[in-house]
C-alpha positions in Angstrom: -4.3 32.9 29.5 -5.9 30.4 31.9 -4.7 31.1 35.5 -5.8 29.4 38.6 -4.6 31.1 41.7 -4.4 29.3 45.1 -3.4 29.8 48.6 -1.9 26.6 50.1 0.4 26.1 53.0 2.8 23.1 53.5 -0.2 20.9 54.9 -2.4 21.8 51.8 0.4 21.0 49.6 0.3 17.5 50.4 -3.1 17.3 49.3 -2.5 19.0 46.0 0.6 16.7 45.2 -1.5 13.7 46.0 -4.2 14.8 43.5 -1.4 15.3 40.9 0.1 12.0 41.6 -3.2 10.3 41.2 -4.1 11.7 37.9 -2.5 9.1 35.3 -2.3 11.8 32.5 -0.1 14.2 34.6 3.7 13.8 34.5 6.2 15.9 36.5 9.3 17.3 34.5 12.3 17.4 36.7 16.0 18.3 36.3 17.9 15.3 38.2 21.3 17.1 37.2 22.4 20.0 35.3 21.5 19.9 31.7 19.2 16.8 32.0 15.3 16.6 32.1 13.3 13.6 32.8 9.4 12.9 33.1 8.2 11.1 36.1 4.7 10.2 37.0 4.8 10.7 40.8 6.9 12.8 43.2 7.1 12.5 47.0 6.8 16.2 47.5 7.4 19.7 45.8 9.5 22.4 47.1 8.4 26.2 46.7 9.1 27.2 43.3 8.2 26.8 39.8 7.3 23.2 38.5 6.4 21.9 35.0 3.8 19.5 34.4 3.2 17.5 31.2 -0.3 16.5 30.0 0.8 13.1 28.5 -2.5 12.7 26.5 -1.8 15.9 24.7 1.1 14.6 22.6 4.9 14.4 22.8 7.1 17.1 24.3 8.9 19.4 22.1 12.7 19.2 22.0 13.9 22.7 21.1 17.6 23.1 19.7 19.4 26.1 18.4 21.0 26.0 15.0 23.6 28.6 14.6 24.0 30.2 11.0 25.6 33.1 9.3 22.8 35.5 10.4 22.5 34.3 13.9 20.7 31.4 15.7 17.3 29.8 14.9 15.2 27.4 16.8 14.9 23.8 15.7 12.1 21.7 17.1 11.8 18.1 17.2 10.0 15.9 19.8 11.6 14.2 22.7 12.0 10.6 21.9 11.5 9.1 25.4 10.6 11.6 28.1 10.4 8.6 30.8 14.1 8.0 30.1 15.2 11.5 30.1 16.8 13.8 27.5 19.5 16.5 27.2 18.4 20.1 27.9 19.7 22.1 24.9 17.8 25.3 25.4 16.4 26.9 28.6 14.4 30.0 29.1 15.6 33.5 30.1 15.3 32.3 33.7 17.1 29.2 33.2 14.1 27.1 33.4 12.8 24.2 31.0 11.9 25.6 27.6 9.4 23.9 25.2 9.0 26.6 22.8 6.8 29.7 22.7 3.3 28.7 23.4 3.4 25.0 24.2 -0.1 23.9 25.2 1.1 20.5 26.3 2.6 21.8 29.5 1.2 23.6 32.7 3.5 25.5 35.3 2.6 25.1 39.0 4.0 28.1 40.8 3.9 26.6 44.3 4.4 29.2 47.2 3.6 27.6 50.6 5.6 30.4 52.4 4.9 34.0 52.1 7.6 36.2 50.5 6.2 39.2 52.1 5.8 38.4 55.8 7.5 35.6 57.9 4.9 32.9 58.9 2.5 33.9 56.2 1.3 32.0 53.1 2.3 32.8 49.6 0.2 33.2 46.5 0.4 30.0 44.4 -1.0 29.3 41.0 -1.4 27.0 38.1 -0.7 28.5 34.7 -1.4 27.3 31.2 -0.9 28.9 27.7 -4.3 27.3 26.6 -5.2 28.1 22.8 -3.4 31.5 22.8 -1.5 30.5 19.9 -4.1 28.5 18.0 -3.7 30.9 15.0 -0.1 29.9 14.4 -0.9 26.1 14.6 -0.5 25.6 18.4 -4.1 24.9 19.7 -4.8 23.1 23.0 -6.1 19.6 22.5 -9.6 19.1 23.7 -8.4 16.4 26.3 -6.0 19.0 27.7 -8.9 21.6 28.1 -10.9 18.9 29.7 -7.9 18.4 32.3 -7.6 21.9 33.1 -11.5 22.1 33.8 -11.2 19.0 35.9 -8.3 20.6 37.8 -10.3 23.7 38.3 -13.3 22.0 39.4 -11.3 19.8 42.0 -9.7 23.0 43.2 -13.0 24.6 43.6 -14.4 21.7 45.6 -11.4 21.6 47.9 -11.2 25.3 48.7 -13.1 28.5 49.5 -12.5 31.7 47.6 -11.1 34.6 49.6 -10.1 38.1 48.6 -6.4 39.1 48.7 -6.8 41.1 51.7 -9.2 41.8 54.6 -11.7 39.4 56.1 -11.9 36.0 54.3 -15.8 36.6 53.6 -14.8 40.2 52.2 -15.8 41.3 48.6 -13.8 40.6 45.6 -13.2 36.9 46.5 -10.8 35.5 43.7 -8.1 33.1 45.2 -9.0 29.6 46.1 -7.9 28.9 49.7 -7.3 25.4 50.8 -8.5 24.3 54.2 -5.3 24.6 56.2 -4.4 28.0 54.7 -8.0 29.2 55.0 -8.0 28.4 58.8 -4.8 30.3 59.3 -6.4 33.3 57.6 -9.3 33.1 60.0 -7.0 33.3 62.9 -5.2 36.5 61.5 -2.6 34.7 59.4 -0.9 36.6 56.6 -1.5 36.0 52.9 0.5 37.5 50.1 -1.4 39.8 47.7 1.0 39.1 44.7 2.6 36.2 43.3 6.3 35.5 43.4 7.7 34.4 40.0 11.1 33.5 40.8 12.4 30.0 40.3 
């Protein structure tokens, strides 16, 4: 599955949110109250945690419901009638997070970790995740426009950052994580960077 790992601190996160806000085909899926979801085109900021993004050009959001029967429950999928007006959340993931069915290629997950979970004052390991076309064989392929958006995001991240390894000098071998400027500067001054991601909500 496509995965885009990042080191961003609180300063860099402002740049990241600004780019997402400026992208007209990206919407943020937020939970304004328990049991309710809504799509919004912009946010002022994002807290550390997992955030769902919808690529609006890829098609409507799936709305998953459970139908209980004699032999257990099964999922019924329809579409969210008006994401901008909000909708009732009828099913959540095992973590209690928004659920759009298995392998929905219309959404991305931003796992934002500006603060280290391993050492106070350090920087966590953030990432963008996307299912891509993993489930194309069962009728859930990624749209070409969504693949293009992912490539555009990756290209922008590459331009704004420098690849660093998870440990050791920033110019060391096995560079794999895109470090944004403020985070990179802190690493050059000896700042800590997490080696592993935190997947908690």
